[in-house]
C-alpha positions in Angstrom: 194.3 9.7 -53.8 193.6 13.2 -51.7 194.6 14.7 -55.6 191.3 12.3 -56.4 189.4 14.0 -53.7 190.7 17.1 -54.4 188.8 16.3 -58.4 185.5 16.5 -56.7 185.6 18.9 -54.7 183.7 22.2 -56.2 185.3 25.6 -55.8 183.2 28.4 -54.5 183.2 29.9 -58.1 182.3 27.0 -59.8 179.0 26.7 -57.6 178.7 30.6 -58.3 178.6 29.3 -61.6 176.7 26.8 -61.5 173.4 28.6 -59.4 174.1 31.6 -62.2 172.9 28.7 -64.3 170.0 27.0 -62.6 168.4 30.5 -61.7 168.6 31.5 -65.6 167.3 28.4 -67.1 164.6 28.7 -64.0 163.8 32.5 -65.2 163.7 31.6 -68.6 161.3 28.7 -67.9 159.3 31.5 -66.1 159.4 33.7 -68.7 158.6 31.2 -71.2 155.3 30.0 -69.4 154.1 33.6 -69.4 155.0 34.7 -72.9 153.1 31.3 -74.2 150.5 31.8 -72.2 149.9 35.3 -73.9 151.1 34.8 -77.7 151.1 31.4 -78.0 154.0 29.3 -78.7 155.2 30.6 -81.8 155.7 33.8 -79.6 159.3 35.7 -79.8 162.2 33.9 -78.6 163.1 37.3 -78.1 160.7 38.5 -76.4 161.5 35.5 -73.4 164.9 36.4 -73.3 163.8 39.6 -72.4 161.5 38.8 -69.9 164.1 36.5 -68.2 166.3 40.0 -68.1 169.8 37.4 -70.3 170.8 37.3 -73.7 169.0 35.5 -76.3 173.4 33.7 -76.8 171.8 32.6 -72.4 168.1 31.7 -73.7 170.1 29.4 -77.2 172.6 28.2 -74.3 170.0 26.6 -72.6 167.5 25.6 -75.3 169.4 25.1 -78.5 165.7 25.0 -80.7 162.6 26.6 -80.1 161.0 22.8 -79.8 163.3 22.5 -76.8 162.3 24.9 -75.0 158.9 24.4 -75.6 159.3 20.3 -73.5 161.3 22.1 -70.6 157.8 24.5 -70.5 155.8 21.4 -70.7 158.1 19.4 -68.4 156.9 19.3 -64.9 153.2 20.0 -65.5 153.6 16.6 -67.6 155.4 14.6 -64.3 152.4 16.6 -62.6 150.2 14.7 -64.2 151.5 11.4 -64.7 151.3 11.2 -60.7 148.4 12.7 -59.9 146.9 9.7 -62.5 148.5 7.2 -60.7 146.6 9.0 -56.7 143.2 8.0 -59.3 140.8 5.2 -58.2 138.6 4.6 -60.9 137.8 1.8 -63.4 140.5 0.2 -65.2 138.8 1.8 -68.6 137.9 4.8 -66.8 140.8 5.7 -66.0 142.0 5.7 -68.9 139.7 7.7 -70.1 140.8 10.3 -67.9 144.0 10.3 -68.4 143.7 10.6 -72.4 140.9 14.1 -71.3 144.0 15.8 -68.8 146.8 15.0 -72.3 144.1 16.9 -74.2 143.6 18.9 -71.8 147.4 20.1 -71.1 148.2 20.3 -74.8 145.5 23.5 -74.9 147.7 25.3 -72.1 149.8 28.0 -75.3 147.7 28.2 -78.1 149.6 26.4 -80.8 150.8 23.9 -79.0 148.0 21.0 -80.1 149.9 20.8 -83.2 153.2 19.9 -81.5 152.0 18.5 -79.0 152.9 14.8 -81.5 156.6 16.2 -80.2 156.4 16.5 -77.2 154.9 13.6 -75.9 158.2 12.4 -77.6 160.4 14.0 -76.9 161.9 11.5 -74.7 162.1 14.5 -71.4 161.7 13.6 -67.6 158.1 14.4 -68.1 157.3 12.6 -70.7 158.2 9.3 -70.2 156.7 9.5 -67.4 153.1 10.6 -68.2 153.8 7.4 -71.6 154.5 5.0 -69.0 151.1 5.8 -67.3 150.0 6.1 -70.2 151.2 1.8 -70.4 150.2 0.9 -67.3 146.6 2.5 -67.6 146.0 0.9 -71.5 147.5 -2.8 -70.1 145.7 -2.4 -66.9 142.6 -2.8 -69.0 144.4 -4.7 -71.5 144.5 -7.8 -68.3 141.1 -6.7 -68.0 139.4 -7.9 -71.0 138.3 -3.9 -71.4 140.3 -2.6 -74.6 141.7 -4.9 -77.3 144.7 -6.9 -76.3 146.8 -5.6 -80.0 146.6 -2.1 -79.3 149.6 -0.1 -77.9 150.4 2.9 -76.3 152.2 4.2 -79.3 148.8 4.2 -81.1 147.2 5.2 -78.1 149.1 8.4 -77.8 148.7 9.5 -82.5 145.0 9.1 -81.4 145.8 12.0 -78.3 147.5 13.9 -80.5 145.5 14.1 -83.1 142.6 14.7 -80.7 144.7 17.4 -79.3 144.4 19.3 -82.5 140.7 18.7 -83.3 140.1 20.0 -79.0 142.4 22.9 -80.4 139.5 24.1 -83.7 136.8 24.0 -81.6 137.9 26.3 -78.3 134.6 27.5 -77.1 133.0 23.7 -77.1 134.3 22.9 -74.1 132.4 18.3 -74.2 133.7 18.8 -77.2 137.2 16.5 -75.1 135.0 14.5 -73.3 132.9 13.1 -76.2 136.0 12.7 -78.8 138.0 10.7 -76.2 134.7 8.4 -75.1 135.6 7.9 -79.3 138.3 7.2 -79.6 137.9 4.3 -76.4 134.1 3.1 -78.0 137.0 2.0 -80.5 140.0 0.9 -77.4 137.2 -1.8 -76.8 137.4 -5.6 -77.8 134.0 -6.7 -80.1 131.4 -8.8 -79.2 131.1 -12.0 -81.3 128.4 -11.9 -84.5 124.2 -13.2 -83.0 123.3 -15.9 -84.9 121.1 -13.4 -87.0 123.5 -11.0 -87.7 125.9 -13.9 -90.0 125.6 -13.7 -93.1 122.6 -15.0 -95.0 121.4 -15.4 -90.6 119.0 -12.7 -91.0 116.2 -14.1 -88.6 114.5 -16.3 -91.3 112.9 -19.5 -90.8 114.8 -22.3 -91.8 112.9 -25.1 -93.6 114.1 -29.1 -93.0 114.4 -32.0 -96.4 111.6 -33.4 -93.0 109.3 -31.3 -93.6 109.5 -30.5 -97.2 108.9 -34.1 -97.6 106.1 -34.1 -95.3 
């Protein structure tokens, strides 16, 4: 038992190493946010490492690919987005629309992010998971209220949201476009009303003459 406890005790050297690892990761994420904000998501990773004052090898040990760094750079904001959504007290369909608007707005945080945002949302990171689960909660609530069609899945909606993010990024000068596109999405999610009698084929509002009347 004594030997087992000794294995669980972190030595000063191990604590120092872990502290350095955590500090370097934080520095890299801070640098990535700065570089991506200035130059877009295709910016040089060497520049990210330089601003963090670490070697490029340290960057790749923490983030093996550009996509991994991009996901991590988005994660905190996605977590905050999900939490803030839970505090919103609007109607189910309005809460859903607002949530989509916030996601699309987030996708414009860095130039070029919109094209990769579908990948970010599917990454399985804590922020991605929280965002997906919050979207699912809002969607299912709207479906229970009959405000959204029952055969719509959260994967369907997130795929459409990613597409809207790309479309919105292509006309960044139109601030109202996100709202318009999201509203079109939400309108498409609503259940269709049943056809009225006048809208039925052959109905057309025509007067129906009975045989009795025709026969006099």
